[in-house]
C-alpha positions as CSV (number, residue, x, y, z in Angstrom):
1,X,0.0,-0.1,0.2
2,X,3.0,2.4,0.9
3,X,5.6,1.0,-1.6
4,X,7.8,4.1,-2.9
5,X,11.0,3.9,-4.9
6,X,14.1,3.8,-2.2
7,X,16.1,6.4,-1.5
8,X,19.3,7.4,0.4
9,X,19.0,9.0,3.6
10,X,21.4,10.9,5.6
11,X,20.5,10.6,9.4
12,X,22.7,13.4,11.5
13,X,22.9,12.0,15.3
14,X,22.4,9.3,16.5
15,X,20.3,9.5,19.3
16,X,17.2,7.7,20.0
17,X,14.4,9.7,17.9
18,X,17.3,9.6,15.3
19,X,17.6,5.9,15.2
20,X,14.0,5.4,15.4
21,X,13.4,7.2,12.5
22,X,16.3,5.2,10.6
23,X,14.1,1.9,11.8
24,X,11.2,3.3,10.2
25,X,12.8,4.3,6.8
26,X,14.6,1.0,6.6
27,X,11.0,-0.5,7.1
28,X,10.2,1.5,4.1
29,X,13.2,-0.3,2.4
30,X,15.3,3.0,2.1
31,X,18.9,3.1,2.2
32,X,19.9,4.5,5.9
33,X,22.9,5.8,6.8
34,X,23.4,7.5,10.3
35,X,26.3,10.0,11.0
36,X,27.3,9.9,15.1
37,X,30.4,11.7,16.3
38,X,30.9,8.4,19.2
39,X,32.5,5.2,17.9
40,X,31.3,2.8,20.7
41,X,27.9,4.0,19.5
42,X,28.5,3.2,15.7
43,X,29.7,0.2,16.4
44,X,26.7,-0.5,18.1
45,X,24.5,-0.1,15.7
46,X,26.7,-1.3,12.9
47,X,28.2,-4.8,14.8
48,X,25.1,-5.7,17.3
49,X,22.4,-3.6,15.5
50,X,21.3,-1.9,19.0
51,X,21.6,1.4,20.1
52,X,22.0,0.2,23.9
53,X,22.4,3.6,25.4
54,X,18.9,4.4,24.7
55,X,17.0,0.9,24.0
56,X,19.1,-1.6,26.5
57,X,18.3,-4.8,24.5
58,X,15.9,-3.6,21.8
59,X,17.1,-4.8,18.1
60,X,16.7,-2.2,15.3
61,X,17.1,-2.9,11.7
62,X,20.2,-4.9,10.3
63,X,20.5,-2.5,7.3
64,X,21.4,0.7,8.9
65,X,24.2,1.9,8.7
66,X,26.6,4.1,11.0
67,X,29.6,5.9,10.6
68,X,32.0,8.6,12.0
69,X,32.7,9.6,8.7
70,X,30.8,13.0,7.8
71,X,31.6,12.7,4.1
72,X,30.8,9.8,3.8
73,X,27.7,9.3,5.2
74,X,26.1,12.8,3.1
75,X,28.2,11.5,0.0
76,X,24.9,9.9,-1.6
77,X,22.5,11.4,0.2
78,X,18.8,12.4,-1.6
79,X,17.5,13.3,1.7
80,X,19.7,14.9,4.7
81,X,17.5,14.9,8.7
82,X,18.8,17.0,11.1
83,X,18.1,14.4,14.3
84,X,20.4,16.6,16.6
85,X,19.8,19.0,19.5
86,X,19.3,22.7,18.5
87,X,22.2,24.2,19.6
88,X,24.3,22.0,17.1
89,X,22.1,22.8,13.9
90,X,24.7,25.6,13.2
91,X,27.9,23.6,13.4
92,X,26.1,21.1,11.3
93,X,24.7,23.4,8.4
94,X,28.6,24.9,7.9
95,X,29.8,21.3,7.8
96,X,27.0,20.7,5.3
97,X,28.1,23.5,2.7
98,X,31.6,22.7,3.4
99,X,30.8,18.8,2.6
100,X,27.9,17.9,0.4
101,X,28.5,18.7,-3.4
102,X,25.0,17.7,-4.7
103,X,20.9,19.3,-4.0
104,X,19.8,18.0,-0.9
105,X,16.3,18.1,0.8
106,X,17.0,18.6,4.3
107,X,14.3,17.3,6.9
108,X,14.5,19.0,10.6
109,X,13.3,17.2,13.6
110,X,14.8,19.0,16.4
111,X,11.9,21.5,18.2
112,X,13.1,24.3,19.6
113,X,14.1,28.2,17.9
114,X,17.4,29.6,17.2
115,X,18.8,31.0,20.8
116,X,20.4,34.2,18.6
117,X,17.8,35.3,16.9
118,X,14.8,33.9,18.0
119,X,13.6,32.8,14.7
120,X,12.2,29.0,14.0
121,X,15.0,26.8,12.6
122,X,13.7,26.7,8.9
123,X,14.1,30.5,9.0
124,X,17.7,30.1,10.2
125,X,18.8,27.1,7.9
126,X,17.8,28.9,4.5
127,X,19.6,32.1,5.5
128,X,22.9,29.9,6.4
129,X,22.7,26.9,3.7
130,X,24.3,27.6,0.5
131,X,20.8,27.5,-1.7
132,X,22.9,25.6,-4.2
133,X,22.6,22.2,-2.0
134,X,19.2,22.7,-0.9
135,X,16.8,21.6,-3.1
136,X,14.1,22.0,-0.3
137,X,13.6,22.3,3.5
138,X,10.9,20.6,5.6
139,X,10.4,19.0,9.1
140,X,8.6,16.3,10.4
141,X,7.2,16.7,13.6
142,X,4.3,15.3,15.9
143,X,3.7,13.1,18.9
144,X,6.4,10.8,19.2
145,X,8.0,8.8,22.0
146,X,10.9,7.4,20.3
147,X,10.3,4.1,22.6
148,X,6.8,3.1,20.9
149,X,8.0,4.4,17.6
150,X,10.6,1.3,17.9
151,X,7.7,-0.7,19.3
152,X,6.0,0.1,15.9
153,X,2.9,1.4,18.0
154,X,0.8,3.9,15.8
155,X,1.6,7.4,15.4
156,X,0.2,10.5,13.2
157,X,2.9,13.3,11.9
158,X,3.1,16.1,10.2
159,X,5.2,16.4,7.0
160,X,5.6,20.3,6.5
161,X,7.4,22.1,3.9
162,X,6.6,25.4,2.2
163,X,6.1,24.0,-1.1
164,X,3.3,21.3,-0.7
165,X,4.8,19.0,-3.1
166,X,8.0,18.4,-0.9
167,X,5.6,17.5,1.9
168,X,4.0,15.1,0.2
169,X,7.2,13.6,-0.9
170,X,8.5,13.6,2.5
171,X,4.7,11.8,3.5
172,X,5.8,9.3,1.4
173,X,9.4,8.7,2.5
174,X,7.7,7.6,6.4
175,X,4.6,6.8,6.1
176,X,3.8,2.8,6.7
177,X,1.4,0.7,8.5
178,X,2.6,2.5,11.8
179,X,3.7,5.6,11.4
180,X,0.8,7.2,9.8
181,X,2.1,10.8,8.3
182,X,-0.2,13.7,6.5
183,X,1.5,16.9,4.9
184,X,1.0,20.0,5.4
185,X,2.5,23.5,3.9
186,X,2.1,25.8,7.0
187,X,6.2,25.5,8.1
188,X,6.1,28.2,10.3
189,X,3.4,27.8,12.3
190,X,4.3,23.6,12.8
191,X,8.4,25.0,14.2
192,X,6.2,27.5,16.8
193,X,3.7,24.6,18.1
194,X,6.3,22.2,18.7
195,X,9.1,24.4,20.0
196,X,6.9,26.3,22.5
197,X,4.9,22.9,23.8
198,X,8.5,22.0,25.2
199,X,8.3,24.4,27.8
200,X,4.8,24.4,28.4
201,X,5.3,20.9,29.0
202,X,8.1,22.1,31.8
203,X,5.3,23.8,33.7
204,X,2.9,21.2,33.2
205,X,5.6,18.6,35.0
206,X,5.8,21.2,38.1
207,X,2.0,21.3,38.0
208,X,2.0,17.7,38.2
209,X,4.4,17.3,41.1
210,X,3.0,20.1,42.9
211,X,-0.7,19.5,42.7
212,X,-1.1,16.1,41.4
213,X,-4.2,17.9,40.1
214,X,-5.6,17.2,36.9
215,X,-7.8,20.0,36.6
216,X,-4.3,22.2,37.1
217,X,-2.7,20.8,34.7
218,X,-5.1,20.4,32.2
219,X,-5.6,24.3,33.0
220,X,-1.9,25.3,32.3
221,X,-1.9,23.4,29.3
222,X,-4.7,25.1,27.7
223,X,-2.6,28.9,28.8
224,X,0.5,27.8,27.0
225,X,-1.8,26.9,24.0
226,X,-3.3,29.9,23.9
227,X,0.3,32.1,24.9
228,X,1.9,30.0,22.0
229,X,-0.8,31.4,19.6
230,X,-0.8,34.4,20.7
231,X,3.4,34.5,20.7
232,X,3.2,32.8,16.8
233,X,0.3,35.5,15.5
234,X,3.0,37.9,14.1
235,X,3.7,35.7,12.1
236,X,2.3,34.2,8.6
237,X,0.4,30.9,9.9
238,X,-2.5,29.1,9.9
239,X,-4.5,28.8,13.0
240,X,-5.4,25.4,12.1
241,X,-1.5,24.8,12.6
242,X,-2.1,24.4,16.4
243,X,-4.7,21.8,16.3
244,X,-3.2,19.1,14.0
245,X,-1.0,16.2,15.0
246,X,2.2,18.8,15.2
247,X,0.1,21.5,17.0
248,X,-2.5,20.0,19.7
249,X,-2.0,16.1,19.4
250,X,2.4,16.9,20.2
251,X,1.3,19.2,23.2
252,X,-0.9,16.9,24.5
253,X,1.7,14.2,24.3
254,X,4.5,16.0,25.8
255,X,2.7,18.1,28.3
256,X,1.1,14.6,30.2
257,X,3.5,12.0,29.5
258,X,5.5,10.9,32.0
259,X,8.0,9.3,29.1
260,X,8.5,13.1,27.9
261,X,11.8,14.6,29.0
262,X,10.4,18.5,29.2
263,X,7.8,16.7,31.4
264,X,9.9,15.0,33.9
265,X,12.1,17.6,34.1
266,X,9.3,19.8,34.9
267,X,8.3,17.0,37.2
268,X,11.8,16.5,39.3
269,X,12.1,20.5,39.9
270,X,8.6,20.3,41.7
271,X,9.7,17.5,43.9
272,X,13.0,19.7,44.8
273,X,11.6,22.9,45.0
274,X,14.5,24.0,43.1
275,X,15.2,24.4,39.6
276,X,18.8,25.3,39.9
277,X,19.7,22.2,41.4
278,X,18.2,19.8,39.1
279,X,19.1,21.6,35.9
280,X,22.9,21.2,37.4
281,X,22.3,17.6,37.7
282,X,20.5,17.0,34.3
283,X,23.1,15.4,31.3
284,X,20.1,15.3,28.8
285,X,19.5,18.1,26.3
286,X,16.0,19.5,27.6
287,X,14.8,21.9,24.9
288,X,12.1,23.6,26.7
289,X,14.3,25.4,28.9
290,X,16.1,27.5,26.8
291,X,13.2,27.6,24.2
292,X,11.8,29.2,27.3
293,X,14.4,31.8,27.5
294,X,14.6,32.7,23.6
295,X,10.3,33.1,23.8
296,X,10.4,35.6,26.8
297,X,13.1,37.8,25.2
298,X,11.8,37.7,22.2
299,X,8.1,38.5,23.9
300,X,9.8,41.1,25.5
301,X,11.4,42.8,22.6
302,X,7.7,42.7,21.2
303,X,5.7,43.9,24.2
304,X,4.0,40.8,24.7
305,X,3.0,39.9,27.9
306,X,3.1,35.9,28.4
307,X,2.5,35.0,31.8
308,X,3.1,31.4,32.3
309,X,6.4,31.6,30.1
310,X,7.1,35.0,32.2
311,X,6.5,32.2,35.7
312,X,8.6,29.7,34.1
313,X,10.9,32.1,32.9
314,X,11.3,32.8,36.9
315,X,11.5,29.4,37.8
316,X,14.7,27.9,35.3
317,X,16.5,31.5,35.4
318,X,15.8,33.1,38.4
319,X,15.7,30.5,40.6
320,X,12.5,31.1,41.6
321,X,10.5,28.4,43.4
322,X,7.5,26.8,42.0
323,X,5.5,26.5,45.1
324,X,5.4,30.2,45.3
325,X,4.9,31.0,41.6
326,X,2.5,28.6,39.9
327,X,-0.9,28.6,41.5
328,X,-0.3,32.6,40.9
329,X,-0.3,32.1,37.3
330,X,-3.8,30.6,36.7
331,X,-5.7,34.5,37.6
332,X,-3.4,35.7,34.8
333,X,-4.5,33.5,32.2
334,X,-4.9,34.9,28.7
335,X,-8.1,33.0,26.9
């Protein structure tokens, strides 16, 4: 039903999400090469067909290849997937400019905003990449806990590109019986939705940790959705984007699931009532922290007041106690 011509696809990064996307793509008979910087992890993928760091003894497809050579990873790529944290994207784009010699489609799956410009990642990639080597830019977003994708549980996603034909092309790369993908052309709306929901999820985790209250959590998530729409309203977006799989669905998952890194971080902070201590002990990337900082600084520059994001900023960056901040924000809700 979903069979398409096999393509050469490179995934930059050997993290959990990049690994499960590699599994989806090889399920669809594409040729996938992963680029990683840690030889032990690359060897684990090649020799053991595992990514033990993230999935212990759960096997991945044996046709997935990995390499520590960037040039080898991208030399035959038709598509390059950015499966890396936001902080690494500029470095990787510089490498792509240096090494890639032929047109490729760049597919971003990172969820965040550029720290310096406060822009969505599509703007930054288009600004910094050599236009001669980027055939098109696309994103793949939606509610997708990595472990569940690896277990081939039903997952619905959005493939987005300014060019709807490219969005459909990316949709067709990924979609199969369990990984259901839809196409849309509102890149900017999708990128704002998936970036800001990470910060909302941290706040939702705090509310759960403080109150064990479904009422509070649902109210806070709704506040977060409204503030996301307000923040993004200055951009050319479709309001419907916030209620599709890249919007509302991803927000619900990230802001309610204990499998979500952002939700768990908020819960941990609530337990200690001290963000600084928890953040210093955290070794994994939690994109919602720096997204919150970026959103608040940008909102202030544009005379926007976002009470939930301001409260979260006070907790994460000014070390205010969640127990004294979270309860006061509900009366300030913008609807």
